[in-house]
N, C-alpha and C positions, 0 to 999 in steps of 0.2 A: 610522558616519556617512560615512566615506570610501567604503565599499562602496556605500552608498545613492547617493552622488553619482556614483560611477563607473557604476552601473547606469543612473542618470538620463541620463548623457552617452551611454551606449551606445544607449539607447532613442531619444534625440533624433537620433542619427546615423542609425539605422534609419529613423525617420520622415522625416528629410530626404531619404534616398535614395529612399524611396517617393514623396515629394512631387515630386521632380525627375523621376523616371521617369514618373509619371502625367501631369505637365505636358507632358513630351516627347511622350507618346502623344496627348494632346489636341491639341497643335499639329500632329502628323503627320496626324491625321484632318482637321484644317482644310486642311492642304496637299493632301490627296487630293481634297477637295471643290473646291478651286481648280484643281487639276490637271485633273480631269474636266470642269470648267466652262470650261476654256481660259484661265484666268487664270495663265499660266505664270510670269510674273515674281513674283507673290505666292507661288506654289507653291514656286519655287526657294528663296526666303528662308525660308519656313516649314519646308521639308525640312531646310535647314541648321540652323535654330534648334532643330528637334526633335532632330537628331543632337547638337547642342551640349549640350542638356539631358541627353540620355542618357549622353553621354561624361562629363559632370560627375558624374552619379549613380554611375558606376563607381568613383569615388574612395571612395565610402562604402558600397558594396554588398559584402557578404562572401560571399554564396552563389555558388559557382562556376557552378552551372547558370543562375542568373539573370544572372550576368555574361556568360556566353556568349551568351545570348539578346539581351541589351541590345546587345552589340557587333555581332551579326549584323543586328539591326534598324537600328542606326546606319549600317552599311555600305549597307543597302538604300536608306536615305534619301539618303545621299551619292551613290550611283550614279544614283538617279532625278533628283536635282538636276543632275548633270552631263549626263544625257541630255537634259533639258529645255533646259539652257543651250546645248548643241550644236545642238538643234533650232531655238532662237531665232536663233542665229548664222547658221544656214542657211535662215532664214525658213520652217522647217517647223513641225510641230505637236509636236515633242519626243517622238516615238515613241508607242507605245501608251498608252492611259490606264492610270492606276495602279489597283491593287486596294485594298481596304480596309486602313487602317492604314499606307498608304504603300508597300505591296509593289510592287516595280518589275520583276518578271518579265514579259517581253513575252508576251502571250497573244493568241491568235486570238479576235477578238470573235465571239460566237455570238448569232445573233438568235433571239428567242423565237418569231418568226413562221415559222421554218423547220421547226417540228415538224409536218410534213405527215403526215396519216394515210395509212398505206400501203394498197395495194390489199388487199381482203379475201382471205383464203386460200381457195383452191379446195378442194373436197371431197377431192381427191387429196392436196393439200398438208397439209390438216388430218389426214387419216388417217395420213399418213406421220409427222407430228410426234407423234401419239398413240402410234403403234407404237414409235417410237424411245424415247419416254419409258418405256413399259412395259418395253422391253428393258433400259434403264438401271436401272430399279427392280429388275428381276429379278436383276441382278448384285449387289445389295446383300445383305449377310449380316445376318440378324436384322431388326430394325426393322419388325416386322410392322405395328404401329399407324401408324408413319410412312408406310409404303408405302400403306396404305389412305387416309390423309389426302392423300397426294400424288396418288393416283388420283382422289379426289374433287375436288381442286383442278384437275387436268387436265380433268376432265369439265366443271366449272363454266366454265372459260375457253373450252372448245370451244363450249359452249352460248351463251356471250356472243358469240362470233364469229358464230354462226349468227343470233342475234338482230339484231346490227348489219347483217349481210348482208341481212336482210329488212326493214331500216329501223326496227327496234324499239330502244328505249332499254335500257340495262343498269341494274340497281338499285344495284349496289354497286361502287364503284371502289377501295375500300381494299384494299391488298394487302400491308401490312406484317406481319411475322411475329415470333414469339418461339420460340426453340428452347431447351429445358431438358434437362439431363442431365449426367452426369459426364464428365470428360475422356476423349477417345479413342473416343467412341461414334459418330462420323461426322457431327457437326453441320456442320462446314465442307464436307464432301463433299456433303451434301444441299443446302447453300446454293448450290453450283455447279450442281447439277441444276436447282434452281429458276430460277437465272439463265438456264440454257439453255432451259428450258421457256418462260419469259416471252418470251425472244427469238424462239424458233421460232414461237410463236403470235402474234407481233406486239404483245405487250403492252409490251415494252421495246425500246429502240433497240440495246442491247448485251447481250452475255452475260457481261460481266465482273463480278468480285466484288472489292471493295476491303475488305481486312480491317484493322480497327483495334481498339485497346484504349483505355483511359482516357488513357494517356500520349500517344496520338496526337491527342487532342481537347482536352485540358485543359492550359492554360499555367499558369505559376507566378505570374502577376500580372494585375492588372485590365486589362480591355479586350482582352486578347489571345486568350482562350479562344474567343470568338465567331469571331474571324478564323481561328483554327486549325481549328475545326470546319467553318466555311464552306468552307475550302480542301478538306477531305476530302469534303464533300458534293458540291462541284463536280467533284472527281475521279471520284466514283461516279455522276455524272449519267447517266441512261439505263440504269443497271445496278443492282447491289446493294451497299449499304454494310453489311458484316457487322461488328457491334459485339460483340466477344467479351468475356466477363466484364463485361457491361454494368451489372450490379448495383453495381460499384465507383463508378459515377457518382453514386449516391445514398447510399452508406453513411455518408460523413462528414456529409452534410446531415441524415440521419436521427438522427445522434448529436448534432446541434445545433452542429457544428463549422463554422468558416468554410472555404468551399471554392468554387472557381470552376466546379465541375462543373455547377451549375445553369445557367450560361451555355451550356454545351454542349447540355444538354437543351432549353433554350429555342430554340437555333438549329436543332436538328433538328425540333422541333415546328412551326417556321415553315413548313417545306417538306413536312411529312407529309400535308397535305391537297391537295397538288398532284397533278394527273392528267396523263396523256399519256405517250407513249413515252419522253420525255426526263426524266421525273421519277425520283426516287430511290426504290428499294424498300429499306426498312430491315429487317434481320434482327438482333434482339437475342438474344444467347446467353449461357448461364451455368448454374450449379447451380439446381435447381428452387426450393428454399426461398428463396434469395437473389433469384431473378428474380421470384418472386411478390411479394416485398417491394418490389422495384424498380418494378413497374408500379402497385402500390398507393400508392406515394408520390405519384404525380402522376395524378390522374383523367383529365386530358386525354391523357396518354400512353397510358393503358390503353385509352381509347376508340378510339385510332388503330391499335391492333394487332388485326388480325382473326384471323389464323391462329396457333394455338399447337400446336406439335409437342413431344411428350416422347419422348426417346430412352432406352429401357431399356438397362441394362447387358448386355453380351454374355454368353451362357451358355457353358458349356464346349464343347458341340458347335459353337456359333458360332465360337469361337476356333479349334477344330480346322479348320474350313472355311477360315478366314482364313489359317492356317498353310499349308495345302495350296495355296491360290491364290498366296500370295507365293513359296513354294518353286518352283512351276512357272513363275512369271513371271521368276524369276532363272535358270531353266535348271537348277535343282538337283532332287534327288529324295530320297526316304527309302527305307530298306529296308522290306520287307513287315512285318517285326517292329516297326519303329518306327512305321509308319503304323497298325498294328493297336492298339498300346498308347498312342498319342498322347493319346487322351481320358483314360485312367487316369493318365498321367503328369501332366497338367495338373490334373486333379481332386484327386488325392491330395497334391500338393505345393503347392497354393495354396488360400487361403480365399476365400470370397465377398467379404469386405471388401477383400482385396488385389486381387482381379480388378477390383473396382469402381473402384479407384484407377488402374488401368492401362488396362483394356478393350483396345481394338485395339492399343495400344502394347505390351501384354504380348507379343504375337506378334513384334514387331520385336526386343525385347530377347532373347526366347527364341531366335530364329534367329541373332542375332549371337553370343550366347554358345555356342550349339550349333556354330556354324562355328569358334569358337575351340577348342572341345573336339576337333573333327574335325582341325584343323591340328596340335594337340598329338599326336593319335593317329597321324597319318600320318608316314611317313618320306619322305625326299627322292626315293626311287625310285618313289613312287606315281604312277599314270598312269590314263588313261581315266576310267571311271565312279567309280573310287575317289576322285577329286578332287572330285566333285560329289554324293556320296551321304552323307546323315546317317544314323547308326545310332540304335538305341534307347538305347545307352549315352551317346551324344552329347547326346541330348535329356534324359536322366535327370540327367546331371551339370549341364547348363545350367539346368534348372528350379530346382536347389538354390540358385542364386545369388540368387533372389528373396528368400530368407530373410535374406540379408545386405544386399541393396540397399535403398536408401530410395526408396519410391514417390513419385510427384509428390504434394506435400502441398497441400491447400487451406488457405490461410492464414486464421487466425481474423480475421473482419472487424474486431474490436476492436483488432487489432494493426496494421492498415494505416496507413501514414504514419509509423510509428515507426522507420524504418530507421536514422536517425542515432543514436538512443539505443541501439538494438540493437547497432550496430557499436561504439559506445563501450564498452558493457558487455562485449562480446566481447574487446576489447583488454585489459580489466582482468581477464579470466578469470572473470567473474560473469554470463555471458550468460543463464543460467537465471533471473536476477532481472529482466531487462529487461521481461518481460511485466507484472510488478507496476506498473511505472512507466508503461508505454505505455497500459495499460488505464485508468489513472487520469487520462489526458490529457496526460502529460508526453511529448510526441512530438518535441520539438526540444531540442537541447542547451541553448539559452538558458533553457528552462523549468526545467532541473535546478538552475540556480545559486541558485534561491530556496529550496531545500529545506534544512531543518535535520535533525539527527539524529532528533528526535522525529517529524518528518514521514516520514522514511524508514521508521522502525519502524511507524508507523501504516499504511503501505502494505502491510504483511505480511511485511517482512524481519525475522526474529526471531533468527537465529543471530548471536552476538556478532561472530564473524570476518567474516561477510558485511556486517553493519552497519558495521563499521570500514572495510571495503573500499569500500562505497558512499559513506561520508562522505569518504574520501580522494578518490574520483573527483569528487565535488561540489566539494570544496575546490580541486582542481586546475583544474576548469572556471572557478571563481570567479577564480583567479589569472590564467588566460588571458584571461578577459573584462576584467579590470582592466587588464592589459597592453595589450590592443588599444585600450581606451578612452584610455589615456594616450598611446599612439602617435598616435591620431587628434587629440589636442589640439594636436600640433605642426604639423598641416596647416592650421591656421586662425589668422588674426590679425584682431582686431577692425577692420573696415574704417574705423571712425571714429577710430581711434587708431593712428598709425603706430608709436609706441613707448610705453614705460611712462611716460616724462616727460609726453607728451601726455595719457595716461590719467589721471595724477595731477592735472594742471592742470584737466581737465574736471570733476574732483570736488572742486575747491578745495583740493587737497592738494599743490600745486606746490612748496611750501616743502621737501618731503621728496624732491624729484626727485634731488638730488645724493646723498643717502643711498642711494637705490635704485640709482643709477648706480655708486656706489662698491662696492656689494656685487654688481654685475653681475646684477641681477634683470631678467629678460626675461619675455615672456608665457608661456613654457613653465614658468618657475619660479613666477610670480606666483600661479597658482591653487593651488599647494601650500603657500604660506606659512601657518604657524600663528601663533597669538597669541604663543607662546614664541619663535618665529623672529624676530618683529618686535622683541622685547625684546633678543635677542642682537645684532640689527643696531644697537642703540643707542637705540631708542625706549623710554626708561625712564618717561616720563610716561604715566599710565594713559589720560588723555583722548584724546590724539592716537593712541595705539596702538589703542584700541577703535574710533575713527573709521575708521582705515585697515583694520583687520581686518574691520569690518562691511562696508565697500565691497568688499573682496576676496571675502568669502563671497557677497555679492549678485551680484557679477560672475561668479563661478565657477558659481553656480547658473543664471544667466540666459544664460550664454555659448552653450549649445547652441541655444537658441531664436534667439539673435541670428545664429548661423552660418546657420541655415536661412533666416532672413529676408533676410540679406545676399546669399546666393547666389541666392535667388529674385528679389530686386530687380535683381541684375545680369543675370539671364537673362530678365527679363520682356520679352515681345514688345511692340515698339512698332508700333502699327498705323497711325501717321500717315504721310503720304506722304513727308515729309522723311527719316524713318527708312528706308523702303523704297528711296528713291533713293540714300541713302548706302551702304546695304548692297549695292545692285546694283553699286556701284563696286568694292567689295572682295570680291565673291562668290568670285573666283578664289582669293584669299588664304584665305578661310574654308574652301573645299573642300580646298585644299592642306593646311591645318592639320589638318582632320578626317581626311584620308587618312593623314597622317603619324601621327596618334594611333592610328588603327586598325591601321596597319602595324606599330607597335611592339607591338601586342597579337597580331599574326599573323592579322589578320582581313581582309586585302586580297587577298593572293595565293591563288588557287585557290578562293575561295568564290563561289558563285552565289547571289544573293538569291532568296528564296522569295516567292511572291505571298501577299498577305493577311496 
């Protein structure tokens, strides 16, 4: 029963932190609307109020990543409020307009009307661009199918340019892509070539590539993922947004788990139909099987991706060519014997499976290890070409290290998101068991505290020693959870009862106030009193004792909900004019208090707020 109550308290505190955080974000969005509309006094008060909500939420939030994000957003709101206040004092407009979610980074406003169509390329410019692209493609090792598709793309874009030059319309403006293949096959390299091609042919305004993964787009709580994704989209505007391992955005959703990745996909789809030189070209990349599942998850996404390039693994001859190119680029060389036997060295000492896990990165490791072997072989009197020449023995010794080295591993999608549990199991020396729990959906430590010994065995843990170890781990987590819950109890006092005496009087039990005072019962102790404790205090009569115990149990079970309601009521935004006027008078005090709170957390000095 005590564990159930402790668990209920812990869940209530988590819910309270989420409620406060979400309310703060909601108010911040209102502040942004007032800010952009020129209602600066309202915006100042709402920015302050949003920061106050978020700073209160930090008292109950335990996740360190979420805590860091909350404090950073609080600082952004405070800085924006100060900028507006200074602007009003100087009769100005309070600086640049805010971005979504209260972001206060000053940004140069860009007009959508300045997307002026450039002058059409001349025949000479077009021929030059086509020749440069063919030359760049010829430098790529392998990738024969990709090269053909790139040549077809270049031809299509060139024909479209000729159509526009003669006053004709073009049929297809969709230019988003999907790259599939194993790591190290050149997906990022080709994305940069695409960016350069689009820019040279006037399709896009820039030749830049912004590389992102799921963590760059998805935030840990509601309303922030769309802002985070929009910021990256804006950064890539006029160029390419390269989303590596894009399949991670839908894997949790496909398993039916709660995830904010859907917001990121929705935000990207909003702009994927945009056209013009300043629109964003999306390139989604990842393993073939996972990427096929990624586009199938959302029919709208699939229809917006026109080009699909698959990158095959490098062959042994391809790898030999890459080794030669990299050696020459560094000013090094190989002996004739080493160059002659390079193909055999790679082929005999690596498997196709191993090469597929490294691809181009295999050549980097091989040359680094070969250089180490060369350094060990040479003495300090070496000079001239001895210092820069790799031998057959250097390469033969280096290639053997792949048998001991661990290649880059593709993580099982079913295990994504279970890092907390994996780390905990590693600390207990049973990391090999973590997969049983994570696959079954136990991805957070709080999930584990509900497990019994029977539950653990049902997951597939069969050895007695391992079962005992896992049970000990769970019991330890339960103890920590209860300890945290009890510590949190001391942070809150019922706002309607300043002391236990008042609490008793409100329940028509005032006659027992002196007894409670004599035994020094305060709110920290009150919730833990048992029926037997009351008897020891001198309450021998069954009737009064049961009445008091019943009130204690009810108060203990309801207290967490009351805490949340009390804090929400304290923080509730007052929209009437009197409230705004009174808050305007003490805005300096509020900002000073917020900055002091953020300063104690180390979030004022040196931090620059991000937009969005």
